[in-house]
C-alpha positions, 0 to 999 in steps of 0.5 A, a space after each residue: 712358588 716363584 713359578 706361580 708368581 712368574 706365571 701370574 705376572 706374565 698373565 697380567 702383562 699379557 692382558 694389559 698388552 692385548 687390551 691396549 687400545 690401538 690408535 685409529 688410523 683414518 684414510 681419505 675414503 673414511 671421510 668421503 660421504 654425507 654426514 647427517 646431523 645438526 649444527 649449533 652456532 654461538 652469537 658474538 656474545 656467546 649465547 648458544 642458538 638452537 640446533 639446526 638439521 644439517 648435512 656435512 658433504 665431504 668429497 675428494 680433493 685434488 691432492 692426496 690428503 685434500 678433501 672438499 667440505 660443504 656445510 650449508 653455504 660454506 665450501 672449503 678445501 681441508 687437509 687431512 692429518 690422521 683423523 683430523 682436518 684443517 682448512 682456511 679460506 681467506 679473501 676480501 669478504 671471508 676469513 674462516 677456518 674449518 677444523 674437525 675430527 672423524 671418530 668412527 662414523 661420526 664427523 665433527 666440524 668447527 667453523 670459526 671466523 668472519 664472513 661478510 662482516 658476520 662473526 661465525 662460531 658454529 659446530 656441526 656434527 653428523 653421522 655417516 649416511 
């Protein structure tokens, strides 16, 4: 009887280990390309605007873990950290942050900050084209 319990316990343990979800590892080439989707922005008062069709273009940066992201008129260099990205642009007229993540073929990017005296709070989401 002890052998049956041991076998049952071992089988359950084996299934738990075998079915454990692995953490996805993203590499630079996973990000590069065009992601077609939409952008939604919020006003300064928090009202959500209508979704607008958009393309997130991601190209190779100069450093090993750097990418260049372009959404509409905004282009910024970001750093890859696993499947996440983060970048900032600060100068006299612009103080914005791009943050986001890649989940399979879907890229989500958040743009926050101030550009030319306009508050920005937008989220773009797209699927690799």
